N, C-alpha and C positions, 0 to 999 in steps of 0.2 A: 505492500500500500506508501504511494504516493501525501506529501505534509497536504496536498489543493482535493484528493483523495482523501482524505481524515475530515478535510475539515467540513464538507461536505454534508462526510452521512453527521459526524459529530451536528451539524447544527442543526438536523431533524430532532435532538434528543435538544436541541435550547427551553426547555424555558420555566421563563426566568420577567422580576417587573424590566418594563421602563421606567427610567429617571426623567421626565422630562426633556425626551427625546435626546435625551444623552443618556443613550442602550449598552457604553463601556463604561457604563459605571457600574455594574455589577458585576458581571465579570470580569473585570478585577481589581472589585475587592475579592472574588470567588480569588481570584491569582495569589493574591498575596496570603489570604488563610491555607491554604493549599501547598506552600513556602511552605505556606510555618509547624503543616503539619509533617509535611519532610525532617523538615528541620525536627522536629520538638522526635520521632524517631530517629533519627542520628543520635539526637543527645543520650535517649536513655541507653540510646546500642555503649553509648560513652562509655555513660554510667553504668548499669548493668550484665551486660560482655567483656566490658574490655574495651570493647574498641571492635567485639570481635562480630563481619554478618553472618547471622546461621542467614541458615533455607530460608525457617518460616517471618522471621527482619526482612528479608533479602524480598522473597514475593509482597510485604505487608508498603515496603516498601515504589513497587510495579503499582501496587497496587493506587497509591499516591502522587503518586507523580505520569501517571496519569490521569490520572486527576489533573494535574497539574496543568500534563496538555491540553487537558477540555480548557476550563481555560484563556490557555493561549491564542486556541484557537478559534473561540468563541471574541474574545475576544478582538485576536485582529479582524472576524467575523462582520464588528460591531465595527469597526474601524474602517472598511476599505482593505485590509492585504492580505492577496494571500499567500499562506503557505508553504509554497515551497521558494517566492520573492522572498519573503523576510527568510529564510534554509538559505539559500543562491548569495544575497546579499552575505548574509554572515559569514557563510567560509570564502567568500571572497575579500573582505575585510581584514580575515586571519588573520590570509595568506599573507595581503600587505603585509599584514606591522609582524609578520613571521619575516618573506624578502631585506626589510626591512630592521630588524632586528629589533624592534622593541612589542617582543607578546606582552612584554615585564613592562612593569610602570602603571601610573593611568595615567586617564584623562581619554573623553572619545576621541579622539580626534591624531588622535600619535602614531 
């Protein structure tokens, strides 16, 4: 499955309120929430499993990452952006940074 296929399929399951013509609000908040759930599960791996990720934890993380992906797809849809375009632009940006030796550091325009 490619990203645009996923985006189209995910949109079929998108049932959420639109806030005053700002359909992006709900998926943006959901994305932050789900990303927090991923990091919360990883925190518990450190606390409870000395940083070792077992198969059960891996499955839990996979489910949460799927939720993150769904919200990314919905946010992109609400903004009128194709996931394939996002992925391709990101890889091009990273390749450029790698070629120029600026993968490390900070700043969006390096």
